[in-house]
Backbone atoms as SQL, in Angstrom:
CREATE TABLE atoms (id INTEGER PRIMARY KEY, chain TEXT, resi INTEGER, resn TEXT, atom TEXT, x REAL, y REAL, z REAL);
INSERT INTO atoms VALUES
  (1, 'A', 1, 'UNK', 'N', 102.355, 77.833, 85.654),
  (2, 'A', 1, 'UNK', 'CA', 103.540, 77.001, 85.259),
  (3, 'A', 1, 'UNK', 'C', 104.665, 78.042, 84.935),
  (4, 'A', 2, 'UNK', 'N', 105.844, 77.833, 85.496),
  (5, 'A', 2, 'UNK', 'CA', 106.659, 78.754, 86.024),
  (6, 'A', 2, 'UNK', 'C', 108.132, 77.726, 85.318),
  (7, 'A', 3, 'UNK', 'N', 108.625, 78.600, 84.348),
  (8, 'A', 3, 'UNK', 'CA', 109.909, 78.003, 83.373),
  (9, 'A', 3, 'UNK', 'C', 111.220, 78.730, 84.015),
  (10, 'A', 4, 'UNK', 'N', 111.761, 78.395, 84.253),
  (11, 'A', 4, 'UNK', 'CA', 113.360, 78.803, 84.567),
  (12, 'A', 4, 'UNK', 'C', 114.134, 79.109, 83.360),
  (13, 'A', 5, 'UNK', 'N', 114.733, 80.337, 83.644),
  (14, 'A', 5, 'UNK', 'CA', 115.374, 80.747, 82.534),
  (15, 'A', 5, 'UNK', 'C', 116.707, 80.074, 82.275),
  (16, 'A', 6, 'UNK', 'N', 117.150, 79.290, 83.468),
  (17, 'A', 6, 'UNK', 'CA', 118.214, 78.118, 83.158),
  (18, 'A', 6, 'UNK', 'C', 117.968, 77.162, 82.704),
  (19, 'A', 7, 'UNK', 'N', 116.814, 76.748, 82.832),
  (20, 'A', 7, 'UNK', 'CA', 115.774, 75.437, 81.821),
  (21, 'A', 7, 'UNK', 'C', 115.907, 75.666, 80.590),
  (22, 'A', 8, 'UNK', 'N', 115.447, 77.139, 80.318),
  (23, 'A', 8, 'UNK', 'CA', 115.159, 77.273, 79.049),
  (24, 'A', 8, 'UNK', 'C', 117.126, 77.608, 78.225),
  (25, 'A', 9, 'UNK', 'N', 117.501, 78.004, 78.940),
  (26, 'A', 9, 'UNK', 'CA', 119.045, 78.390, 78.265),
  (27, 'A', 9, 'UNK', 'C', 119.646, 76.507, 78.068),
  (28, 'A', 10, 'UNK', 'N', 119.133, 75.718, 78.734),
  (29, 'A', 10, 'UNK', 'CA', 119.863, 74.384, 78.500),
  (30, 'A', 10, 'UNK', 'C', 119.318, 73.662, 77.772),
  (31, 'A', 11, 'UNK', 'N', 117.937, 74.505, 76.883),
  (32, 'A', 11, 'UNK', 'CA', 117.356, 73.383, 75.548),
  (33, 'A', 11, 'UNK', 'C', 117.945, 73.307, 74.517),
  (34, 'A', 12, 'UNK', 'N', 118.178, 72.499, 73.301),
  (35, 'A', 12, 'UNK', 'CA', 119.114, 72.358, 72.633),
  (36, 'A', 12, 'UNK', 'C', 118.006, 73.670, 71.407),
  (37, 'A', 13, 'UNK', 'N', 119.019, 74.337, 70.505),
  (38, 'A', 13, 'UNK', 'CA', 118.182, 75.474, 69.884),
  (39, 'A', 13, 'UNK', 'C', 117.019, 75.210, 69.294),
  (40, 'A', 14, 'UNK', 'N', 116.896, 73.716, 68.649),
  (41, 'A', 14, 'UNK', 'CA', 115.704, 73.568, 68.108),
  (42, 'A', 14, 'UNK', 'C', 114.436, 73.802, 68.792),
  (43, 'A', 15, 'UNK', 'N', 114.512, 73.469, 69.993),
  (44, 'A', 15, 'UNK', 'CA', 113.529, 73.118, 70.970),
  (45, 'A', 15, 'UNK', 'C', 113.320, 75.068, 71.358),
  (46, 'A', 16, 'UNK', 'N', 114.223, 75.803, 71.885),
  (47, 'A', 16, 'UNK', 'CA', 114.045, 77.054, 72.053),
  (48, 'A', 16, 'UNK', 'C', 113.157, 77.584, 71.007),
  (49, 'A', 17, 'UNK', 'N', 113.820, 77.639, 69.471),
  (50, 'A', 17, 'UNK', 'CA', 112.909, 77.832, 68.622),
  (51, 'A', 17, 'UNK', 'C', 111.296, 77.281, 68.226),
  (52, 'A', 18, 'UNK', 'N', 111.218, 76.313, 68.519),
  (53, 'A', 18, 'UNK', 'CA', 110.038, 75.189, 69.053),
  (54, 'A', 18, 'UNK', 'C', 109.252, 76.506, 70.240),
  (55, 'A', 19, 'UNK', 'N', 109.635, 76.313, 70.867),
  (56, 'A', 19, 'UNK', 'CA', 108.809, 77.484, 71.838),
  (57, 'A', 19, 'UNK', 'C', 108.541, 78.838, 71.862),
  (58, 'A', 20, 'UNK', 'N', 109.643, 79.254, 71.229),
  (59, 'A', 20, 'UNK', 'CA', 109.209, 80.886, 70.748),
  (60, 'A', 20, 'UNK', 'C', 108.084, 81.041, 69.472),
  (61, 'A', 21, 'UNK', 'N', 107.765, 79.850, 68.780),
  (62, 'A', 21, 'UNK', 'CA', 106.722, 79.477, 68.051),
  (63, 'A', 21, 'UNK', 'C', 105.675, 79.455, 68.435),
  (64, 'A', 22, 'UNK', 'N', 105.508, 78.322, 69.646),
  (65, 'A', 22, 'UNK', 'CA', 104.093, 78.527, 70.503),
  (66, 'A', 22, 'UNK', 'C', 103.927, 79.432, 71.314),
  (67, 'A', 23, 'UNK', 'N', 105.110, 80.291, 71.763),
  (68, 'A', 23, 'UNK', 'CA', 104.554, 81.327, 72.208),
  (69, 'A', 23, 'UNK', 'C', 103.856, 82.445, 71.724),
  (70, 'A', 24, 'UNK', 'N', 104.496, 82.820, 70.166),
  (71, 'A', 24, 'UNK', 'CA', 104.293, 83.319, 69.449),
  (72, 'A', 24, 'UNK', 'C', 102.682, 83.474, 68.970),
  (73, 'A', 25, 'UNK', 'N', 102.415, 82.267, 68.769),
  (74, 'A', 25, 'UNK', 'CA', 100.959, 81.740, 67.752),
  (75, 'A', 25, 'UNK', 'C', 100.138, 82.092, 69.386),
  (76, 'A', 26, 'UNK', 'N', 100.596, 81.753, 70.408),
  (77, 'A', 26, 'UNK', 'CA', 99.289, 82.080, 71.514),
  (78, 'A', 26, 'UNK', 'C', 99.463, 83.727, 71.676),
  (79, 'A', 27, 'UNK', 'N', 100.076, 84.267, 71.834),
  (80, 'A', 27, 'UNK', 'CA', 100.205, 86.001, 71.518),
  (81, 'A', 27, 'UNK', 'C', 99.449, 86.058, 70.685),
  (82, 'A', 28, 'UNK', 'N', 99.573, 85.684, 69.074),
  (83, 'A', 28, 'UNK', 'CA', 98.697, 86.055, 68.019),
  (84, 'A', 28, 'UNK', 'C', 97.495, 86.130, 68.303),
  (85, 'A', 29, 'UNK', 'N', 96.927, 84.624, 68.790),
  (86, 'A', 29, 'UNK', 'CA', 95.438, 84.804, 68.962),
  (87, 'A', 29, 'UNK', 'C', 94.680, 85.089, 70.114),
  (88, 'A', 30, 'UNK', 'N', 95.507, 86.290, 70.820),
  (89, 'A', 30, 'UNK', 'CA', 95.433, 87.183, 72.045),
  (90, 'A', 30, 'UNK', 'C', 95.355, 88.585, 71.801),
  (91, 'A', 31, 'UNK', 'N', 95.485, 89.129, 70.288),
  (92, 'A', 31, 'UNK', 'CA', 95.755, 90.598, 70.137),
  (93, 'A', 31, 'UNK', 'C', 94.963, 91.412, 70.405),
  (94, 'A', 32, 'UNK', 'N', 93.565, 90.993, 70.653),
  (95, 'A', 32, 'UNK', 'CA', 92.296, 91.576, 70.902),
  (96, 'A', 32, 'UNK', 'C', 92.724, 92.293, 72.431),
  (97, 'A', 33, 'UNK', 'N', 93.137, 91.558, 73.106),
  (98, 'A', 33, 'UNK', 'CA', 93.436, 92.176, 74.784),
  (99, 'A', 33, 'UNK', 'C', 95.172, 93.007, 74.680),
  (100, 'A', 34, 'UNK', 'N', 95.465, 92.710, 73.866),
  (101, 'A', 34, 'UNK', 'CA', 96.904, 93.431, 73.573),
  (102, 'A', 34, 'UNK', 'C', 96.960, 94.820, 73.185),
  (103, 'A', 35, 'UNK', 'N', 97.306, 96.039, 74.275),
  (104, 'A', 35, 'UNK', 'CA', 97.406, 96.972, 74.115),
  (105, 'A', 35, 'UNK', 'C', 98.910, 97.676, 73.796),
  (106, 'A', 36, 'UNK', 'N', 99.151, 98.200, 72.945),
  (107, 'A', 36, 'UNK', 'CA', 100.411, 98.687, 72.400),
  (108, 'A', 36, 'UNK', 'C', 100.447, 99.778, 73.999),
  (109, 'A', 37, 'UNK', 'N', 101.824, 100.173, 73.817),
  (110, 'A', 37, 'UNK', 'CA', 102.466, 101.109, 74.932),
  (111, 'A', 37, 'UNK', 'C', 102.450, 102.484, 74.088),
  (112, 'A', 38, 'UNK', 'N', 101.637, 103.503, 74.861),
  (113, 'A', 38, 'UNK', 'CA', 101.426, 104.686, 74.805),
  (114, 'A', 38, 'UNK', 'C', 102.630, 105.487, 73.701),
  (115, 'A', 39, 'UNK', 'N', 103.634, 105.204, 73.740),
  (116, 'A', 39, 'UNK', 'CA', 105.024, 105.684, 73.199),
  (117, 'A', 39, 'UNK', 'C', 104.714, 105.474, 71.860),
  (118, 'A', 40, 'UNK', 'N', 103.958, 103.783, 71.529),
  (119, 'A', 40, 'UNK', 'CA', 104.213, 103.467, 70.155),
  (120, 'A', 40, 'UNK', 'C', 103.852, 104.135, 69.129),
  (121, 'A', 41, 'UNK', 'N', 102.305, 104.791, 69.681),
  (122, 'A', 41, 'UNK', 'CA', 101.598, 105.871, 68.527),
  (123, 'A', 41, 'UNK', 'C', 102.423, 106.999, 68.307),
  (124, 'A', 42, 'UNK', 'N', 103.233, 107.502, 69.167),
  (125, 'A', 42, 'UNK', 'CA', 104.043, 108.391, 68.859),
  (126, 'A', 42, 'UNK', 'C', 105.573, 108.326, 67.585),
  (127, 'A', 43, 'UNK', 'N', 105.932, 107.069, 68.031),
  (128, 'A', 43, 'UNK', 'CA', 106.895, 106.476, 67.300),
  (129, 'A', 43, 'UNK', 'C', 106.501, 106.139, 65.886),
  (130, 'A', 44, 'UNK', 'N', 105.396, 105.992, 65.605),
  (131, 'A', 44, 'UNK', 'CA', 104.705, 105.824, 64.483),
  (132, 'A', 44, 'UNK', 'C', 104.142, 106.909, 63.465),
  (133, 'A', 45, 'UNK', 'N', 103.658, 107.693, 64.160),
  (134, 'A', 45, 'UNK', 'CA', 103.464, 109.106, 63.677),
  (135, 'A', 45, 'UNK', 'C', 104.625, 109.469, 63.283),
  (136, 'A', 46, 'UNK', 'N', 106.113, 109.661, 63.991),
  (137, 'A', 46, 'UNK', 'CA', 107.198, 110.365, 63.584),
  (138, 'A', 46, 'UNK', 'C', 107.758, 109.672, 62.493),
  (139, 'A', 47, 'UNK', 'N', 107.482, 107.999, 62.222),
  (140, 'A', 47, 'UNK', 'CA', 108.033, 107.279, 61.231),
  (141, 'A', 47, 'UNK', 'C', 107.388, 107.666, 59.573),
  (142, 'A', 48, 'UNK', 'N', 105.835, 107.546, 59.966),
  (143, 'A', 48, 'UNK', 'CA', 104.821, 107.998, 59.022),
  (144, 'A', 48, 'UNK', 'C', 105.092, 109.495, 58.553),
  (145, 'A', 49, 'UNK', 'N', 105.749, 110.795, 59.288),
  (146, 'A', 49, 'UNK', 'CA', 106.085, 111.992, 58.834),
  (147, 'A', 49, 'UNK', 'C', 107.224, 112.093, 58.104),
  (148, 'A', 50, 'UNK', 'N', 108.155, 110.762, 58.404),
  (149, 'A', 50, 'UNK', 'CA', 109.702, 110.848, 57.845),
  (150, 'A', 50, 'UNK', 'C', 109.651, 110.504, 56.126),
  (151, 'A', 51, 'UNK', 'N', 108.497, 109.493, 56.493),
  (152, 'A', 51, 'UNK', 'CA', 108.102, 108.382, 55.108),
  (153, 'A', 51, 'UNK', 'C', 107.662, 109.657, 54.081),
  (154, 'A', 52, 'UNK', 'N', 106.845, 110.579, 54.640),
  (155, 'A', 52, 'UNK', 'CA', 105.955, 111.332, 53.864),
  (156, 'A', 52, 'UNK', 'C', 106.954, 112.724, 53.259),
  (157, 'A', 53, 'UNK', 'N', 108.076, 112.920, 54.077),
  (158, 'A', 53, 'UNK', 'CA', 109.098, 113.902, 53.914),
  (159, 'A', 53, 'UNK', 'C', 109.919, 113.718, 52.499),
  (160, 'A', 54, 'UNK', 'N', 109.237, 114.349, 51.670),
  (161, 'A', 54, 'UNK', 'CA', 109.943, 113.969, 50.172),
  (162, 'A', 54, 'UNK', 'C', 111.607, 114.651, 50.437),
  (163, 'A', 55, 'UNK', 'N', 111.896, 115.057, 50.903),
  (164, 'A', 55, 'UNK', 'CA', 113.253, 115.699, 51.182),
  (165, 'A', 55, 'UNK', 'C', 114.323, 115.205, 51.460),
  (166, 'A', 56, 'UNK', 'N', 113.455, 113.832, 52.171),
  (167, 'A', 56, 'UNK', 'CA', 114.538, 112.722, 53.012),
  (168, 'A', 56, 'UNK', 'C', 114.781, 111.917, 51.927),
  (169, 'A', 57, 'UNK', 'N', 114.207, 112.004, 50.527),
  (170, 'A', 57, 'UNK', 'CA', 114.316, 110.664, 49.795),
  (171, 'A', 57, 'UNK', 'C', 115.176, 110.494, 49.153),
  (172, 'A', 58, 'UNK', 'N', 115.940, 109.578, 48.740),
  (173, 'A', 58, 'UNK', 'CA', 117.183, 109.298, 47.803),
  (174, 'A', 58, 'UNK', 'C', 116.825, 108.989, 46.126),
  (175, 'A', 59, 'UNK', 'N', 117.176, 109.002, 45.586),
  (176, 'A', 59, 'UNK', 'CA', 117.513, 108.716, 44.214),
  (177, 'A', 59, 'UNK', 'C', 117.841, 107.361, 44.277),
  (178, 'A', 60, 'UNK', 'N', 117.652, 106.650, 42.804),
  (179, 'A', 60, 'UNK', 'CA', 118.302, 105.339, 43.045),
  (180, 'A', 60, 'UNK', 'C', 119.909, 105.624, 43.211),
  (181, 'A', 61, 'UNK', 'N', 120.155, 106.238, 42.240),
  (182, 'A', 61, 'UNK', 'CA', 121.709, 106.638, 41.638),
  (183, 'A', 61, 'UNK', 'C', 122.227, 107.207, 43.301),
  (184, 'A', 62, 'UNK', 'N', 121.505, 108.241, 44.234),
  (185, 'A', 62, 'UNK', 'CA', 121.923, 108.300, 45.477),
  (186, 'A', 62, 'UNK', 'C', 122.269, 107.298, 46.141),
  (187, 'A', 63, 'UNK', 'N', 121.260, 106.200, 46.374),
  (188, 'A', 63, 'UNK', 'CA', 121.338, 105.397, 47.054),
  (189, 'A', 63, 'UNK', 'C', 122.345, 104.702, 46.533),
  (190, 'A', 64, 'UNK', 'N', 122.615, 104.325, 45.469),
  (191, 'A', 64, 'UNK', 'CA', 123.872, 102.935, 44.583),
  (192, 'A', 64, 'UNK', 'C', 125.170, 103.863, 45.455),
  (193, 'A', 65, 'UNK', 'N', 125.155, 105.361, 45.584),
  (194, 'A', 65, 'UNK', 'CA', 126.366, 106.017, 45.516),
  (195, 'A', 65, 'UNK', 'C', 126.710, 105.771, 47.625),
  (196, 'A', 66, 'UNK', 'N', 125.957, 106.063, 47.671),
  (197, 'A', 66, 'UNK', 'CA', 125.761, 105.986, 49.346),
  (198, 'A', 66, 'UNK', 'C', 126.168, 104.372, 50.141),
  (199, 'A', 67, 'UNK', 'N', 125.816, 103.441, 49.589),
  (200, 'A', 67, 'UNK', 'CA', 125.849, 101.987, 49.421),
  (201, 'A', 67, 'UNK', 'C', 127.291, 102.006, 49.301),
  (202, 'A', 68, 'UNK', 'N', 128.299, 102.515, 48.260),
  (203, 'A', 68, 'UNK', 'CA', 129.080, 102.389, 47.839),
  (204, 'A', 68, 'UNK', 'C', 130.516, 102.529, 48.769),
  (205, 'A', 69, 'UNK', 'N', 129.980, 104.092, 49.393),
  (206, 'A', 69, 'UNK', 'CA', 130.765, 104.809, 50.175),
  (207, 'A', 69, 'UNK', 'C', 131.154, 103.970, 51.412);
């Protein structure tokens, strides 16, 4: 089954959302065969290191000040 992009563009937004939900559900049930790209693990490791680096943390007051600026 091949769906042309132009066909999707012509759908009402409600139908596009429904199509997205159907596709997401189908992918969710096939996660066992879904492989993350190799770079994804590197990104996760970097983010974990950033989270564990307490020198990067802000206090609640610092956060509030940064949001006001």
